[in-house]
C-alpha positions in Angstrom: 2.0 18.0 -12.3 -1.3 17.1 -14.0 0.3 14.6 -16.3 1.8 12.8 -13.3 -1.6 12.6 -11.6 -3.2 11.2 -14.8 -0.5 8.7 -15.2 -0.5 7.6 -11.6 -4.3 7.3 -11.7 -4.1 5.1 -14.8 -1.4 2.9 -13.2 -3.4 2.5 -10.0 -6.5 1.5 -12.0 -4.6 -1.0 -14.0 -3.0 -2.5 -10.8 -6.4 -2.6 -9.2 -7.9 -4.5 -12.1 -4.9 -6.9 -12.1 -5.3 -7.6 -8.4 -9.0 -8.1 -8.7 -8.5 -10.4 -11.7 -5.9 -12.4 -9.8 -8.3 -12.8 -6.8 -11.1 -13.7 -9.2 -9.0 -16.5 -10.7 -7.7 -17.7 -7.4 -11.1 -17.7 -5.7 -13.6 -18.3 -8.5 -16.7 -19.0 -6.3 -16.2 -15.8 -4.3 -16.9 -15.9 -0.6 -17.0 -19.7 -0.3 -13.3 -19.9 -1.4 -12.1 -16.8 0.4 -10.0 -18.0 3.4 -10.6 -14.9 5.6 -13.5 -14.0 7.7 -15.2 -10.6 7.4 -13.2 -8.8 10.1 -9.9 -10.0 8.5 -11.1 -8.9 5.1 -12.1 -5.5 6.5 -8.6 -5.1 8.1 -6.9 -6.0 4.8 -9.0 -3.5 2.8 -8.5 -0.7 5.3 -4.8 -1.4 5.5 -4.5 -1.1 1.7 -6.5 2.1 1.6 -4.4 3.6 4.5 -1.2 2.6 2.6 -2.2 4.5 -0.5 -3.5 7.5 1.5 -0.2 7.9 3.3 1.8 7.6 0.1 -0.5 10.2 -1.5 0.0 12.5 1.5 3.8 12.1 1.3 3.7 12.9 -2.4 1.5 16.0 -1.7 3.8 17.2 1.0 6.9 16.9 -1.2 5.2 18.7 -4.1 3.5 21.6 -2.3 5.5 22.4 0.8 8.9 23.9 0.7 11.3 22.2 3.1 15.0 22.8 3.8 17.2 20.2 2.2 17.4 18.1 5.4 13.6 18.0 5.6 13.2 16.8 2.1 15.8 14.1 2.7 13.7 12.9 5.7 10.5 12.9 3.6 12.2 10.8 0.9 13.6 8.5 3.5 10.0 8.0 4.9 8.8 7.5 1.3 11.2 4.6 1.0 11.0 3.2 4.5 7.2 3.0 4.7 6.7 0.5 1.8 9.7 -1.5 3.2 8.0 -1.7 6.6 4.7 -2.7 5.0 6.4 -5.6 3.1 8.2 -6.7 6.2 4.8 -6.7 8.0 3.4 -9.1 5.4 6.5 -11.3 5.5 6.7 -11.4 9.4 3.2 -10.8 10.6 4.1 -11.9 14.2 6.9 -9.3 14.4 10.2 -10.3 15.9 8.7 -13.5 17.4 8.2 -14.8 13.9 11.9 -14.5 13.2 12.9 -16.9 16.0 10.2 -19.6 15.6 
């Protein structure tokens, strides 16, 4: 358990550094080059934080609560479905209207 937490923390730190490095290379002058206003930036940051909090909560629930087999299957299904829905939200930000335009 402890080794997983350490490994996951290191992986998240490395991913965070890579994302910040990519953003630093793409927008070298900072806020002048950033295409979003402050409210859009705030929504992006809070969405990312919420994403990781929900994934952490799903992991915590699967590790420390004992469910029947069907309950664990639903938790694993949610663990798979949530990132898929997040990716679809980025691909189609307008929802189903974006599919037909």
